[in-house]
Gaussian input, Z-matrix of N, CA and C with variables (Angstrom, degrees):
# hf/3-21g

backbone

0 1
 N
 C     1     B1
 C     2     B2     1     A1
 N     3     B3     2     A2     1     D1
 C     4     B4     3     A3     2     D2
 C     5     B5     4     A4     3     D3
 N     6     B6     5     A5     4     D4
 C     7     B7     6     A6     5     D5
 C     8     B8     7     A7     6     D6
 N     9     B9     8     A8     7     D7
 C    10    B10     9     A9     8     D8
 C    11    B11    10    A10     9     D9
 N    12    B12    11    A11    10    D10
 C    13    B13    12    A12    11    D11
 C    14    B14    13    A13    12    D12
 N    15    B15    14    A14    13    D13
 C    16    B16    15    A15    14    D14
 C    17    B17    16    A16    15    D15
 N    18    B18    17    A17    16    D16
 C    19    B19    18    A18    17    D17
 C    20    B20    19    A19    18    D18
 N    21    B21    20    A20    19    D19
 C    22    B22    21    A21    20    D20
 C    23    B23    22    A22    21    D21
 N    24    B24    23    A23    22    D22
 C    25    B25    24    A24    23    D23
 C    26    B26    25    A25    24    D24
 N    27    B27    26    A26    25    D25
 C    28    B28    27    A27    26    D26
 C    29    B29    28    A28    27    D27
 N    30    B30    29    A29    28    D28
 C    31    B31    30    A30    29    D29
 C    32    B32    31    A31    30    D30
 N    33    B33    32    A32    31    D31
 C    34    B34    33    A33    32    D32
 C    35    B35    34    A34    33    D33
 N    36    B36    35    A35    34    D34
 C    37    B37    36    A36    35    D35
 C    38    B38    37    A37    36    D36
 N    39    B39    38    A38    37    D37
 C    40    B40    39    A39    38    D38
 C    41    B41    40    A40    39    D39
 N    42    B42    41    A41    40    D40
 C    43    B43    42    A42    41    D41
 C    44    B44    43    A43    42    D42
 N    45    B45    44    A44    43    D43
 C    46    B46    45    A45    44    D44
 C    47    B47    46    A46    45    D45
 N    48    B48    47    A47    46    D46
 C    49    B49    48    A48    47    D47
 C    50    B50    49    A49    48    D48
 N    51    B51    50    A50    49    D49
 C    52    B52    51    A51    50    D50
 C    53    B53    52    A52    51    D51
 N    54    B54    53    A53    52    D52
 C    55    B55    54    A54    53    D53
 C    56    B56    55    A55    54    D54
 N    57    B57    56    A56    55    D55
 C    58    B58    57    A57    56    D56
 C    59    B59    58    A58    57    D57
 N    60    B60    59    A59    58    D58
 C    61    B61    60    A60    59    D59
 C    62    B62    61    A61    60    D60
 N    63    B63    62    A62    61    D61
 C    64    B64    63    A63    62    D62
 C    65    B65    64    A64    63    D63
 N    66    B66    65    A65    64    D64
 C    67    B67    66    A66    65    D65
 C    68    B68    67    A67    66    D66
 N    69    B69    68    A68    67    D67
 C    70    B70    69    A69    68    D68
 C    71    B71    70    A70    69    D69
 N    72    B72    71    A71    70    D70
 C    73    B73    72    A72    71    D71
 C    74    B74    73    A73    72    D72
 N    75    B75    74    A74    73    D73
 C    76    B76    75    A75    74    D74
 C    77    B77    76    A76    75    D75
 N    78    B78    77    A77    76    D76
 C    79    B79    78    A78    77    D77
 C    80    B80    79    A79    78    D78
 N    81    B81    80    A80    79    D79
 C    82    B82    81    A81    80    D80
 C    83    B83    82    A82    81    D81
 N    84    B84    83    A83    82    D82
 C    85    B85    84    A84    83    D83
 C    86    B86    85    A85    84    D84
 N    87    B87    86    A86    85    D85
 C    88    B88    87    A87    86    D86
 C    89    B89    88    A88    87    D87
 N    90    B90    89    A89    88    D88
 C    91    B91    90    A90    89    D89
 C    92    B92    91    A91    90    D90
 N    93    B93    92    A92    91    D91
 C    94    B94    93    A93    92    D92
 C    95    B95    94    A94    93    D93
 N    96    B96    95    A95    94    D94
 C    97    B97    96    A96    95    D95
 C    98    B98    97    A97    96    D96
 N    99    B99    98    A98    97    D97
 C   100   B100    99    A99    98    D98
 C   101   B101   100   A100    99    D99
 N   102   B102   101   A101   100   D100
 C   103   B103   102   A102   101   D101
 C   104   B104   103   A103   102   D102
 N   105   B105   104   A104   103   D103
 C   106   B106   105   A105   104   D104
 C   107   B107   106   A106   105   D105
 N   108   B108   107   A107   106   D106
 C   109   B109   108   A108   107   D107
 C   110   B110   109   A109   108   D108
 N   111   B111   110   A110   109   D109
 C   112   B112   111   A111   110   D110
 C   113   B113   112   A112   111   D111
 N   114   B114   113   A113   112   D112
 C   115   B115   114   A114   113   D113
 C   116   B116   115   A115   114   D114
 N   117   B117   116   A116   115   D115
 C   118   B118   117   A117   116   D116
 C   119   B119   118   A118   117   D117
 N   120   B120   119   A119   118   D118
 C   121   B121   120   A120   119   D119
 C   122   B122   121   A121   120   D120
 N   123   B123   122   A122   121   D121
 C   124   B124   123   A123   122   D122
 C   125   B125   124   A124   123   D123
 N   126   B126   125   A125   124   D124
 C   127   B127   126   A126   125   D125
 C   128   B128   127   A127   126   D126
 N   129   B129   128   A128   127   D127
 C   130   B130   129   A129   128   D128
 C   131   B131   130   A130   129   D129
 N   132   B132   131   A131   130   D130
 C   133   B133   132   A132   131   D131
 C   134   B134   133   A133   132   D132
 N   135   B135   134   A134   133   D133
 C   136   B136   135   A135   134   D134
 C   137   B137   136   A136   135   D135
 N   138   B138   137   A137   136   D136
 C   139   B139   138   A138   137   D137
 C   140   B140   139   A139   138   D138
 N   141   B141   140   A140   139   D139
 C   142   B142   141   A141   140   D140
 C   143   B143   142   A142   141   D141
 N   144   B144   143   A143   142   D142
 C   145   B145   144   A144   143   D143
 C   146   B146   145   A145   144   D144
 N   147   B147   146   A146   145   D145
 C   148   B148   147   A147   146   D146
 C   149   B149   148   A148   147   D147
 N   150   B150   149   A149   148   D148
 C   151   B151   150   A150   149   D149
 C   152   B152   151   A151   150   D150
 N   153   B153   152   A152   151   D151
 C   154   B154   153   A153   152   D152
 C   155   B155   154   A154   153   D153
 N   156   B156   155   A155   154   D154
 C   157   B157   156   A156   155   D155
 C   158   B158   157   A157   156   D156
 N   159   B159   158   A158   157   D157
 C   160   B160   159   A159   158   D158
 C   161   B161   160   A160   159   D159
 N   162   B162   161   A161   160   D160
 C   163   B163   162   A162   161   D161
 C   164   B164   163   A163   162   D162
 N   165   B165   164   A164   163   D163
 C   166   B166   165   A165   164   D164
 C   167   B167   166   A166   165   D165
 N   168   B168   167   A167   166   D166
 C   169   B169   168   A168   167   D167
 C   170   B170   169   A169   168   D168
 N   171   B171   170   A170   169   D169
 C   172   B172   171   A171   170   D170
 C   173   B173   172   A172   171   D171
 N   174   B174   173   A173   172   D172
 C   175   B175   174   A174   173   D173
 C   176   B176   175   A175   174   D174
 N   177   B177   176   A176   175   D175
 C   178   B178   177   A177   176   D176
 C   179   B179   178   A178   177   D177
 N   180   B180   179   A179   178   D178
 C   181   B181   180   A180   179   D179
 C   182   B182   181   A181   180   D180
 N   183   B183   182   A182   181   D181
 C   184   B184   183   A183   182   D182
 C   185   B185   184   A184   183   D183
 N   186   B186   185   A185   184   D184
 C   187   B187   186   A186   185   D185
 C   188   B188   187   A187   186   D186
 N   189   B189   188   A188   187   D187
 C   190   B190   189   A189   188   D188
 C   191   B191   190   A190   189   D189
 N   192   B192   191   A191   190   D190
 C   193   B193   192   A192   191   D191
 C   194   B194   193   A193   192   D192
 N   195   B195   194   A194   193   D193
 C   196   B196   195   A195   194   D194
 C   197   B197   196   A196   195   D195
 N   198   B198   197   A197   196   D196
 C   199   B199   198   A198   197   D197
 C   200   B200   199   A199   198   D198
 N   201   B201   200   A200   199   D199
 C   202   B202   201   A201   200   D200
 C   203   B203   202   A202   201   D201
 N   204   B204   203   A203   202   D202
 C   205   B205   204   A204   203   D203
 C   206   B206   205   A205   204   D204
 N   207   B207   206   A206   205   D205
 C   208   B208   207   A207   206   D206
 C   209   B209   208   A208   207   D207
 N   210   B210   209   A209   208   D208
 C   211   B211   210   A210   209   D209
 C   212   B212   211   A211   210   D210
 N   213   B213   212   A212   211   D211
 C   214   B214   213   A213   212   D212
 C   215   B215   214   A214   213   D213
 N   216   B216   215   A215   214   D214
 C   217   B217   216   A216   215   D215
 C   218   B218   217   A217   216   D216

   B1=1.4348
   B2=1.5164
   B3=1.3482
   B4=1.4594
   B5=1.5331
   B6=1.3288
   B7=1.4684
   B8=1.5236
   B9=1.3118
   B10=1.4722
   B11=1.5285
   B12=1.3245
   B13=1.4668
   B14=1.5247
   B15=1.3275
   B16=1.4652
   B17=1.5238
   B18=1.3259
   B19=1.4580
   B20=1.5197
   B21=1.3092
   B22=1.4709
   B23=1.5316
   B24=1.3355
   B25=1.4632
   B26=1.5233
   B27=1.3173
   B28=1.4646
   B29=1.5210
   B30=1.3236
   B31=1.4584
   B32=1.5273
   B33=1.3152
   B34=1.4661
   B35=1.5232
   B36=1.3234
   B37=1.4615
   B38=1.5273
   B39=1.3340
   B40=1.4662
   B41=1.5230
   B42=1.3091
   B43=1.4697
   B44=1.5272
   B45=1.3186
   B46=1.4718
   B47=1.5275
   B48=1.3340
   B49=1.4727
   B50=1.5290
   B51=1.3330
   B52=1.4669
   B53=1.5232
   B54=1.3221
   B55=1.4599
   B56=1.5202
   B57=1.3064
   B58=1.4669
   B59=1.5225
   B60=1.3549
   B61=1.4573
   B62=1.5235
   B63=1.3427
   B64=1.4605
   B65=1.5265
   B66=1.3166
   B67=1.4588
   B68=1.5145
   B69=1.3314
   B70=1.4600
   B71=1.5058
   B72=1.3176
   B73=1.4513
   B74=1.5127
   B75=1.3256
   B76=1.4563
   B77=1.5275
   B78=1.3008
   B79=1.4661
   B80=1.5267
   B81=1.2968
   B82=1.4693
   B83=1.5300
   B84=1.3383
   B85=1.4672
   B86=1.5280
   B87=1.3145
   B88=1.4672
   B89=1.5274
   B90=1.3228
   B91=1.4647
   B92=1.5259
   B93=1.3248
   B94=1.4685
   B95=1.5252
   B96=1.3273
   B97=1.4644
   B98=1.5274
   B99=1.3265
   B100=1.4734
   B101=1.5281
   B102=1.3161
   B103=1.4777
   B104=1.5248
   B105=1.3271
   B106=1.4655
   B107=1.5238
   B108=1.3312
   B109=1.4605
   B110=1.5280
   B111=1.3195
   B112=1.4665
   B113=1.5264
   B114=1.3188
   B115=1.4657
   B116=1.5278
   B117=1.3186
   B118=1.4562
   B119=1.5262
   B120=1.3241
   B121=1.4563
   B122=1.5086
   B123=1.3281
   B124=1.4576
   B125=1.5253
   B126=1.3175
   B127=1.4549
   B128=1.5213
   B129=1.3458
   B130=1.4577
   B131=1.5277
   B132=1.3109
   B133=1.4513
   B134=1.5281
   B135=1.3258
   B136=1.4624
   B137=1.5243
   B138=1.3127
   B139=1.4639
   B140=1.5264
   B141=1.3106
   B142=1.4608
   B143=1.5285
   B144=1.3192
   B145=1.4668
   B146=1.5341
   B147=1.3334
   B148=1.4633
   B149=1.5261
   B150=1.3184
   B151=1.4685
   B152=1.5332
   B153=1.3143
   B154=1.4689
   B155=1.5159
   B156=1.3254
   B157=1.4665
   B158=1.5284
   B159=1.3389
   B160=1.4607
   B161=1.5341
   B162=1.3381
   B163=1.4712
   B164=1.5289
   B165=1.3220
   B166=1.4661
   B167=1.5200
   B168=1.3256
   B169=1.4669
   B170=1.5284
   B171=1.3126
   B172=1.4656
   B173=1.5279
   B174=1.3357
   B175=1.4736
   B176=1.5298
   B177=1.3223
   B178=1.4662
   B179=1.5229
   B180=1.3321
   B181=1.4617
   B182=1.5259
   B183=1.3062
   B184=1.4626
   B185=1.5285
   B186=1.3305
   B187=1.4562
   B188=1.5196
   B189=1.3303
   B190=1.4606
   B191=1.5220
   B192=1.3224
   B193=1.4615
   B194=1.5212
   B195=1.3217
   B196=1.4635
   B197=1.5284
   B198=1.3199
   B199=1.4668
   B200=1.5268
   B201=1.3222
   B202=1.4618
   B203=1.5208
   B204=1.3105
   B205=1.4563
   B206=1.5225
   B207=1.3208
   B208=1.4756
   B209=1.5191
   B210=1.3217
   B211=1.4622
   B212=1.5189
   B213=1.2998
   B214=1.4632
   B215=1.5122
   B216=1.3051
   B217=1.4712
   B218=1.5069
   A1=114.02
   A2=116.54
   A3=119.71
   A4=110.25
   A5=117.23
   A6=120.48
   A7=110.63
   A8=116.65
   A9=121.23
   A10=110.49
   A11=117.54
   A12=121.27
   A13=110.77
   A14=117.22
   A15=120.46
   A16=111.19
   A17=116.50
   A18=120.21
   A19=110.68
   A20=117.26
   A21=121.23
   A22=110.68
   A23=116.70
   A24=120.96
   A25=110.75
   A26=116.69
   A27=120.98
   A28=111.22
   A29=117.61
   A30=120.69
   A31=111.72
   A32=117.53
   A33=120.57
   A34=109.69
   A35=116.64
   A36=120.75
   A37=110.79
   A38=116.30
   A39=120.74
   A40=111.33
   A41=116.67
   A42=119.70
   A43=110.98
   A44=116.60
   A45=120.27
   A46=111.66
   A47=116.86
   A48=122.51
   A49=111.78
   A50=116.68
   A51=123.29
   A52=113.22
   A53=116.44
   A54=121.58
   A55=107.01
   A56=117.12
   A57=121.09
   A58=113.66
   A59=117.53
   A60=121.14
   A61=109.92
   A62=115.19
   A63=121.65
   A64=106.99
   A65=116.21
   A66=122.49
   A67=108.79
   A68=116.98
   A69=119.89
   A70=109.87
   A71=114.49
   A72=122.02
   A73=109.90
   A74=116.02
   A75=121.56
   A76=108.74
   A77=115.95
   A78=119.93
   A79=109.77
   A80=115.48
   A81=120.87
   A82=111.72
   A83=117.17
   A84=120.94
   A85=113.81
   A86=119.61
   A87=121.76
   A88=111.35
   A89=116.13
   A90=121.70
   A91=112.79
   A92=117.53
   A93=119.69
   A94=110.23
   A95=117.30
   A96=120.82
   A97=110.07
   A98=117.50
   A99=120.59
   A100=110.37
   A101=115.68
   A102=119.78
   A103=110.38
   A104=117.58
   A105=121.74
   A106=110.25
   A107=117.33
   A108=120.70
   A109=111.23
   A110=116.28
   A111=120.63
   A112=111.55
   A113=116.72
   A114=121.16
   A115=111.14
   A116=116.81
   A117=121.89
   A118=113.24
   A119=116.28
   A120=121.12
   A121=117.31
   A122=118.50
   A123=120.44
   A124=109.03
   A125=115.49
   A126=122.30
   A127=108.70
   A128=115.66
   A129=119.59
   A130=110.16
   A131=114.90
   A132=122.04
   A133=108.69
   A134=117.48
   A135=120.96
   A136=109.59
   A137=116.66
   A138=121.26
   A139=110.70
   A140=116.88
   A141=121.60
   A142=112.72
   A143=117.24
   A144=121.59
   A145=112.77
   A146=117.49
   A147=120.81
   A148=110.19
   A149=116.98
   A150=119.43
   A151=109.93
   A152=116.26
   A153=120.64
   A154=113.04
   A155=116.97
   A156=120.51
   A157=113.36
   A158=118.65
   A159=120.79
   A160=108.95
   A161=118.06
   A162=121.05
   A163=112.28
   A164=116.89
   A165=121.56
   A166=108.99
   A167=115.16
   A168=120.41
   A169=108.52
   A170=116.75
   A171=121.75
   A172=112.67
   A173=117.93
   A174=121.27
   A175=113.01
   A176=117.64
   A177=120.82
   A178=111.44
   A179=114.84
   A180=120.35
   A181=111.44
   A182=116.66
   A183=121.89
   A184=106.85
   A185=116.14
   A186=120.57
   A187=110.15
   A188=114.79
   A189=121.51
   A190=111.17
   A191=113.77
   A192=122.65
   A193=108.71
   A194=115.35
   A195=122.06
   A196=106.63
   A197=116.17
   A198=120.69
   A199=107.46
   A200=116.28
   A201=121.55
   A202=111.31
   A203=114.88
   A204=120.54
   A205=107.85
   A206=117.71
   A207=118.83
   A208=110.53
   A209=116.10
   A210=120.52
   A211=109.29
   A212=115.42
   A213=120.91
   A214=108.86
   A215=117.32
   A216=120.85
   A217=110.77
   D1=-17.20
   D2=-177.75
   D3=-66.49
   D4=-45.14
   D5=-179.42
   D6=-60.47
   D7=-43.10
   D8=179.23
   D9=-63.40
   D10=-41.78
   D11=179.47
   D12=-65.88
   D13=-41.28
   D14=177.71
   D15=-63.88
   D16=-42.68
   D17=178.18
   D18=-63.16
   D19=-43.39
   D20=178.90
   D21=-60.51
   D22=-41.39
   D23=177.70
   D24=-64.04
   D25=-45.26
   D26=178.06
   D27=-59.09
   D28=-46.91
   D29=-176.67
   D30=-68.47
   D31=-33.89
   D32=174.49
   D33=-63.45
   D34=-45.74
   D35=178.07
   D36=-59.99
   D37=-45.01
   D38=179.36
   D39=-59.14
   D40=-46.48
   D41=179.90
   D42=-63.82
   D43=-40.81
   D44=177.85
   D45=-60.98
   D46=-31.31
   D47=-179.34
   D48=-93.98
   D49=7.29
   D50=178.44
   D51=64.12
   D52=30.57
   D53=173.47
   D54=-75.12
   D55=129.58
   D56=-175.16
   D57=-99.66
   D58=-22.88
   D59=-178.02
   D60=-140.43
   D61=140.11
   D62=175.71
   D63=-118.23
   D64=121.70
   D65=178.32
   D66=-108.95
   D67=149.08
   D68=173.70
   D69=-150.15
   D70=155.04
   D71=176.13
   D72=-121.54
   D73=149.88
   D74=179.86
   D75=-152.71
   D76=175.58
   D77=177.86
   D78=-93.40
   D79=158.57
   D80=-179.89
   D81=-65.81
   D82=-23.41
   D83=-175.61
   D84=-78.64
   D85=-16.94
   D86=-175.09
   D87=-85.67
   D88=68.11
   D89=-174.35
   D90=-62.22
   D91=-38.89
   D92=178.91
   D93=-64.32
   D94=-37.81
   D95=177.03
   D96=-64.42
   D97=-41.58
   D98=178.47
   D99=-58.17
   D100=-46.04
   D101=179.69
   D102=-62.27
   D103=-42.00
   D104=179.43
   D105=-60.99
   D106=-49.71
   D107=-179.67
   D108=-60.09
   D109=-48.08
   D110=-178.05
   D111=-64.32
   D112=-39.84
   D113=178.11
   D114=-63.35
   D115=-25.56
   D116=-177.88
   D117=-102.31
   D118=20.22
   D119=170.56
   D120=95.25
   D121=-2.65
   D122=177.11
   D123=-73.45
   D124=144.42
   D125=177.94
   D126=-119.15
   D127=139.40
   D128=179.95
   D129=-63.37
   D130=145.83
   D131=-174.21
   D132=-135.96
   D133=139.49
   D134=175.92
   D135=-68.74
   D136=144.42
   D137=179.97
   D138=-55.30
   D139=-36.39
   D140=-178.59
   D141=-66.50
   D142=-18.04
   D143=-178.92
   D144=-91.30
   D145=-3.02
   D146=178.61
   D147=-69.08
   D148=153.74
   D149=173.54
   D150=-61.72
   D151=149.65
   D152=-178.58
   D153=-56.49
   D154=-34.15
   D155=-175.93
   D156=-90.77
   D157=9.38
   D158=179.29
   D159=-70.00
   D160=127.70
   D161=-177.74
   D162=-81.05
   D163=89.23
   D164=-179.81
   D165=-75.08
   D166=125.39
   D167=175.97
   D168=-86.68
   D169=153.00
   D170=-175.95
   D171=-57.03
   D172=-33.16
   D173=-177.40
   D174=-82.50
   D175=-13.48
   D176=-176.93
   D177=-75.36
   D178=125.38
   D179=177.55
   D180=-129.55
   D181=-7.58
   D182=-177.97
   D183=-130.12
   D184=136.26
   D185=-173.06
   D186=-131.77
   D187=149.24
   D188=-178.14
   D189=-133.57
   D190=156.50
   D191=176.66
   D192=-135.23
   D193=138.28
   D194=170.60
   D195=-124.63
   D196=116.33
   D197=176.20
   D198=-87.25
   D199=128.01
   D200=-177.35
   D201=-100.06
   D202=138.37
   D203=173.25
   D204=-80.72
   D205=138.52
   D206=177.39
   D207=-65.80
   D208=147.65
   D209=177.30
   D210=-84.86
   D211=155.48
   D212=176.82
   D213=-73.05
   D214=135.01
   D215=-179.67
   D216=-86.37

């Protein structure tokens, strides 16, 4: 439950700051992480579709995007 709580906190902060998209990179070997991201609404994304300023780490081969709905003010 800790990972879910941390993610919920992060996404609340993002929405409060009007962040519309959350991108992340991971390695192909972290299968449990892939399941966690996908279960929480992240969709796999091609590396070529990342923003130009996304900091790709050398070990990252798999990428995800979560589009956030704006919160009501």
